[in-house]
N, C-alpha and C positions, 0 to 999 in steps of 0.2 A: 416666430416673428417677434413676439414680445420679449423673448429671451435675448435675441440679438439686439433689440432696441435698448434693453437694460444694460447690456454689455457696452454698447456704444456710449450710453449716457455715463456709465461709471468711468469710462476713459476720459470723458469730457469733464468730469468732476474733480480732476486733479487740481491742486492749488493754482489759482490764477496767477499769471506772471504780473510783475509790477507794472509792466507796460499796459496790459489789458485793464488792470484795475484803475490806472491813471486815466486812460481813455474813457472808461465807463463813467468815472467820477466827473470828469470834465463834461461829458455828454449830458449827464443828469443835471449838473449845475447850469449848463447852458440852457437846457430845456426849461427848468423851473424859473430861470432868470428871464427868458423870453416870455414865458407865461405871465410873469409878474408885469412886464411891460404891456402885454396885450390886454391886461385887465385894468391897470391903474393909469396908463396914459389916456385912453379914451374916457375913463371915469373922471379924470380931471381933478382928483382929490384922493388923499390917503384916508379920508374919513368915510370909508366904504367897508363896513364891517363884513358884509356878505362876501366881498372880494377877498378880504384877509382870511376869512374862515375857509372859503373854498381853496385858496392858494395854499394855505398851510396844510389842509387836508390832503390835497393832491400831491404836494411836495413830499409829504410823509409817506404816502403810498409808493411814490416813485423811488425814493431813497431806500425804503425797506425792501422792495422787490429787487432793486438793483443789487443790494448787498447780498440778499439770499441767493440769487442766481450766480453771482460771482463766486460764492462758496460752493454751490452745489452743481452748477452746470456752466462753466466758463465758455464752452463751445457755443451754447445758446447765446450768451452775451456777445460773443464775437459776431455771430450771425445778425443779431439785432442792431449792432452798431452801424451796419451798412444799411442806411435808410435814406428815403427821399427820392425825388424824381431822377437825380443824377445817378443814383445807385442802381436803378432798374435797367435791365438788359433789353426788355421787350419795348418797342416803340409805343405800343398802345398803353402799356402800363406807365410809361414816362408821362404821357399826356394826362392819364387819369390821376396819377399821383400829384402832378402839378395843380390840377383843378382841386383835388381834395385838400392840398396844403392851403390854398387860398380860402376855401370855404371853412376849413378848420380855424384859421385866424379870424374869419368873419364871425364865427360862432361866439368868440370871446369879445370881439370889438363891439358887435351889435348889442350883446347883453350888457356890457359895461356902459355903453352910451345910453341904453335904456335906464340903467341905474342912475346915470348922471342927470338925465333930463326928465325922469319920472314918467315915461310914456305909458308904462303898465304897472310898475311898482307892486310886484308880487309880495304877499305877506310872509311873515317869518315861518309859519308852518310849511309853506311852499319851499322856502329856502332849506329847511330841515329835510323835507322829502327829497329835494334835489341832491343834497349831500349823501343821503342814504342810497339813492340811485347810483351815484358816482362810486360809492364804496362797494355796492353789490356788483356793478359792472367790472370794477378793477379786480375784485376778488375772483370773479369768473375768468377774467383774462389770465390772472395768476395761475389758476388751476389748469388752464389750457397750456400755458407755457411749461408748467411742471410736467404735464403729460407728454408734450411733444417738443423734444429738443431740436427738431428741424424747423421750428416755427420762425423763419427768418422774416425780416421786415420787407424784403423784396420777393418777387415771384421768381423762384428758382428751384431746381432739384439737385441736391447733392449726390455725388456718386454712390454713397452708402445709404441713401435715404430709403425708408420703407413707409408704407401706408400705416398711419396710426388710426385705429378704430376703437380704442378703449377710452374710458373716462368720458369727458364732454363730447368726444368725437363719436361716441355711440348714440348720441342724441341728435346732433345736427352735423353737417359736413363742414361748417365754418363757424365753430363755436367762438373763435376769437373775435370775429366780426359781430357776432351776437352780443358778446360782452361789451365790445367797444360801443355799439349803438346804445346799449343800456346806459353806459357811462356818459356818452355824449348827450343823451336825452336829459340827464340830470344837470348838465353844466349850466344852461340858461336859468333853470329853476333855482339852482344853488346861488346864482348871481342875481336873484330876484327879478328875473325878466321873463315875460311871456313872448316878447318880440324875438328873443333869441331862438325860439323854436322854428323860425322861418329858415335861417341858414341850416339848422339841424335837419329840416326836411330835405334840403338840397344835398346835405351830407349823406343822407340815407340813399338817395339816388346814385350818388357817386360810388358808395361802397357796394351797392348792388351791381353796378357796371364792372367794378374791379373784381368782384366775386365771380361773375359770369365769365369774364375773360380768364381769370385764374383757373377756373374749372376746365376750360378748354385746353389750357396749357398743361395742366396736370394729367388730363386724360391722354394727351399726346406723349408725355415725357416720363410719367411715374408709373412703373409696372404695378398692376393691381388696383389702380385707382378706379377704373371702370367698374370692376366687381364691387368695390366699396360703395360706389354711387348707387348700385342696384340694391345693396343691403341697407344703407342709410338713405332714405329718400328725401329727407327734409334738409334744406340748406341752412336756414337761420332760426326758424321758430317751429318746433314740433307741432304737427297738425295744421299748420298754416301755409308755410312755404319753405 
């Protein structure tokens, strides 16, 4: 199984076409641009050093990861470009994704509004800790994507897809969500906000709903997934759940 996966990935690592590189670059620029607006419009000022630090930090991670996978695994980039509620095929996932997109935006808007009006005003050590959480979460997600070329942004099963049980997948069944939650937990702290943890709590609930629906889909459509669930019993956090 691992040998077949490596062969599939090697095929996908052929040099990316100019079209794919252009689409991926446009997608990254759109994302970091939208992120800038979500931070600085509600902040009401450019004199928001916590916002600049987080935005530059996050943009750097996004650009570096995008460049790496364009060179090493273009097939993964192709899969990741199909994202959002409209790209989902399952009706339940369309609804979950729409709700998650709204809460995701609220995570930044509430945190930036907190920074603007000083509702909680977290100190600089908290800001530093938040950025470290973001870095740790992004690094974990990067390791997941490097391990699993089938990690699409939508819930689907490719014709040649196999169960991945190595690397982070040997610890928990949904390591990408685990890394994403670690990253999202750091966002409000990096933006000097305690109130931003409120939408983060809602985001956790949404991701759990997505995870559970995804597991049911994979059990129905991906051969070997049921056996994998029996082998790796933890979903997100080893020893907890």
